[in-house]
C-alpha positions as CSV (number, residue, x, y, z in Angstrom):
1,M,0.0,0.0,0.0
2,P,1.2,3.5,-0.7
3,S,2.4,5.5,2.3
4,T,1.0,8.8,3.5
5,A,4.0,10.5,1.9
6,D,3.3,8.7,-1.4
7,L,-0.4,9.9,-1.3
8,M,0.7,13.4,-0.6
9,F,3.1,13.4,-3.5
10,L,0.4,12.0,-5.9
11,A,-2.2,14.4,-4.6
12,L,0.0,17.5,-5.2
13,L,1.2,16.2,-8.6
14,I,-2.3,15.6,-9.8
15,A,-3.8,18.8,-8.3
16,L,-1.1,21.0,-9.8
17,T,-0.8,19.3,-13.1
18,F,-4.4,18.4,-13.9
19,G,-6.6,19.8,-11.2
20,G,-7.9,23.3,-10.3
21,L,-4.5,24.5,-9.1
22,Q,-2.7,24.1,-12.4
23,Q,-3.4,27.7,-13.5
24,R,-1.8,29.0,-10.4
25,L,1.7,28.0,-11.4
26,L,1.7,30.4,-14.4
27,G,0.0,33.2,-12.4
28,D,3.2,35.3,-12.2
29,A,4.5,37.3,-15.1
30,G,8.0,36.8,-13.8
31,T,8.0,33.3,-15.2
32,G,8.1,34.7,-18.7
33,W,11.2,36.8,-18.2
34,H,13.0,34.0,-16.4
35,I,12.5,31.9,-19.5
36,R,13.5,34.7,-21.8
37,N,16.6,35.5,-19.8
38,G,17.5,31.8,-19.8
39,E,17.2,31.8,-23.6
40,L,19.6,34.8,-23.7
41,I,22.1,33.0,-21.5
42,L,21.9,29.8,-23.6
43,S,22.3,31.8,-26.9
44,T,25.2,34.0,-25.7
45,H,26.9,31.5,-23.3
46,T,27.2,34.2,-20.7
47,V,25.3,35.5,-17.7
48,T,23.2,38.5,-18.5
49,R,24.8,41.7,-17.1
50,A,22.9,44.5,-18.8
51,D,19.1,45.0,-18.6
52,P,17.7,43.6,-21.9
53,F,14.0,44.1,-21.0
54,S,13.0,47.5,-19.8
55,S,12.7,50.6,-22.0
56,T,13.9,53.1,-19.4
57,M,16.9,51.1,-18.1
58,Q,17.9,49.4,-21.3
59,G,21.6,48.5,-21.2
60,K,22.1,49.5,-17.6
61,P,23.8,47.1,-15.2
62,W,21.5,44.3,-14.2
63,Y,22.0,41.3,-12.0
64,A,20.6,37.9,-13.0
65,W,20.5,36.4,-9.5
66,E,18.7,33.3,-10.6
67,W,20.8,32.7,-13.8
68,L,21.2,29.0,-13.2
69,Y,17.4,28.5,-12.8
70,D,16.8,30.7,-15.8
71,A,19.1,28.7,-18.1
72,A,17.6,25.4,-16.9
73,I,14.0,26.4,-17.2
74,A,14.7,27.9,-20.7
75,M,16.0,24.4,-21.7
76,V,12.9,22.8,-20.4
77,H,10.7,25.3,-22.2
78,G,12.6,24.7,-25.4
79,W,12.0,21.0,-25.2
80,Y,8.5,20.8,-23.8
81,G,7.0,24.3,-23.8
82,L,5.0,25.7,-20.9
83,N,3.6,22.3,-20.1
84,G,7.2,21.2,-19.3
85,V,7.7,24.2,-17.1
86,V,4.5,23.5,-15.2
87,F,5.4,19.8,-14.8
88,V,9.0,20.4,-13.5
89,S,7.7,23.0,-11.1
90,T,5.0,20.7,-9.9
91,L,7.5,17.9,-9.4
92,A,9.7,20.1,-7.3
93,I,6.8,21.1,-5.0
94,A,5.5,17.6,-4.7
95,I,8.9,16.2,-3.8
96,T,9.6,19.0,-1.3
97,F,6.5,18.4,0.8
98,S,6.8,14.6,0.6
99,L,10.4,14.7,1.7
100,M,9.5,17.1,4.6
101,F,6.9,14.5,5.7
102,I,9.3,11.6,5.5
103,L,12.0,13.6,7.3
104,A,9.7,14.5,10.2
105,Q,8.5,10.9,10.4
106,A,12.1,9.7,10.5
107,R,12.7,12.1,13.4
108,G,10.0,10.4,15.4
109,A,7.1,12.8,14.9
110,S,3.6,11.3,15.2
111,L,1.6,10.6,12.0
112,A,-1.2,12.8,13.2
113,A,1.0,15.8,14.0
114,T,3.1,15.4,10.9
115,T,0.0,15.2,8.7
116,L,-1.6,18.2,10.3
117,L,1.5,20.4,10.1
118,S,2.2,19.3,6.5
119,L,-1.3,20.3,5.5
120,L,-0.9,23.6,7.2
121,A,2.4,24.1,5.4
122,I,0.9,23.2,2.0
123,T,-2.0,25.5,2.6
124,G,0.1,28.4,3.8
125,S,2.7,28.0,1.1
126,S,0.2,27.6,-1.8
127,I,0.3,31.3,-2.5
128,H,3.9,30.7,-3.6
129,F,3.1,27.7,-5.9
130,L,4.5,29.5,-8.9
131,A,6.9,28.5,-11.7
132,R,9.7,30.5,-10.2
133,P,13.1,29.8,-8.7
134,H,12.0,30.0,-5.0
135,I,10.3,26.6,-5.1
136,F,13.7,24.9,-5.8
137,S,15.2,26.7,-2.8
138,W,12.7,24.7,-0.7
139,L,14.4,21.5,-1.9
140,L,17.8,22.9,-1.1
141,L,16.6,23.7,2.4
142,L,15.4,20.2,2.9
143,G,18.7,18.9,1.6
144,A,20.4,21.0,4.3
145,L,18.1,19.5,7.0
146,I,18.8,16.0,5.9
147,W,22.5,16.7,5.9
148,A,22.3,18.0,9.4
149,E,20.4,15.0,10.6
150,R,23.0,12.6,9.1
151,K,25.8,14.7,10.6
152,G,24.2,14.3,14.0
153,R,24.4,10.5,13.7
154,S,28.0,10.5,12.6
155,A,31.0,9.8,14.9
156,R,32.6,13.2,14.4
157,P,31.3,15.8,16.9
158,F,29.3,18.6,15.4
159,Q,31.3,21.9,15.2
160,W,29.7,25.3,14.8
161,R,31.5,26.0,11.6
162,D,29.3,23.3,10.2
163,A,26.4,25.7,10.6
164,A,27.8,27.7,7.8
165,V,27.2,24.7,5.5
166,V,23.9,23.7,6.9
167,A,22.9,27.4,7.3
168,T,19.4,26.6,8.6
169,D,19.0,30.3,9.5
170,G,21.5,32.3,7.5
171,A,21.6,30.8,4.0
172,P,17.9,30.3,3.5
173,S,17.5,34.0,4.5
174,A,20.0,35.0,1.9
175,A,18.3,32.7,-0.6
176,Q,15.0,34.3,0.1
177,Q,16.6,37.7,-0.7
178,H,18.6,36.7,-3.8
179,V,16.8,33.6,-5.2
180,A,13.3,33.5,-3.9
181,G,12.4,36.9,-2.5
182,H,9.6,35.4,-0.4
183,P,9.3,34.3,3.2
184,H,9.3,30.6,3.7
185,L,6.5,29.2,5.7
186,L,7.8,25.8,4.8
187,H,11.1,26.6,6.6
188,Q,9.3,27.6,9.8
189,T,6.9,24.6,9.7
190,A,9.6,22.1,9.0
191,E,11.7,23.5,11.8
192,R,8.6,23.3,14.1
193,V,8.0,19.6,13.2
194,L,11.7,18.6,13.6
195,V,12.5,20.5,16.7
196,D,9.3,20.6,18.8
197,V,7.1,17.8,17.6
198,A,9.8,15.1,17.3
199,P,10.9,13.8,20.7
200,Q,14.1,15.1,22.2
201,R,17.1,12.7,22.2
202,D,19.6,12.2,25.0
203,Q,22.1,14.2,22.9
204,Q,20.9,17.2,21.0
205,L,21.3,16.8,17.3
206,P,23.0,19.6,15.2
207,L,19.7,20.4,13.5
208,Q,18.0,21.0,16.9
209,S,20.9,23.1,18.1
210,I,21.0,25.3,15.0
211,A,17.2,25.8,14.8
212,I,16.8,26.5,18.5
213,E,19.7,29.0,18.3
214,A,18.1,30.7,15.3
215,R,14.8,31.0,17.0
216,R,16.5,32.8,20.0
217,R,17.9,35.5,17.8
């Protein structure tokens, strides 16, 4: 039988690909210029440095913060059109919330609490279900959380310089400014599940230490 995480993945994939939420992913005009900028990057083999879009700032210095996403999504668009852009974005969202569910369960959180908080995270984050770079920063965040969890189980003691790599507080904040530009309810909810809902161990794990310290600041 499929697990709860499997059902969550399928529900999100179907709802955002075939259901009533599919129009939401293309509800931001920024998707178009991300694709166009990616096409410029692919055609010139260089990151865009001058504004190619506006009439008043044409040729002025311009920073393509999300250049890697732009190039990748332009390739997807070139192969499969907007349907491909929607599907890739949907896949990233579905994987993100399924992994969050699995990670919380692995930490010992109850099925009921994990399901409830996951549904709250999905509902609260749905305003940001857009074909834009920030949805991939959610995946990067979960990768950092998984890394921290595994680091806590390793023999080498955790050192605070590792926090620069995990960057549960700092780097996602920077990513929000330079990659996403949006607050991450998912970040806060995942932190709540992993730190507060999951039972405390005899020895505090790195993830718990980092998240608790971040919440104190």
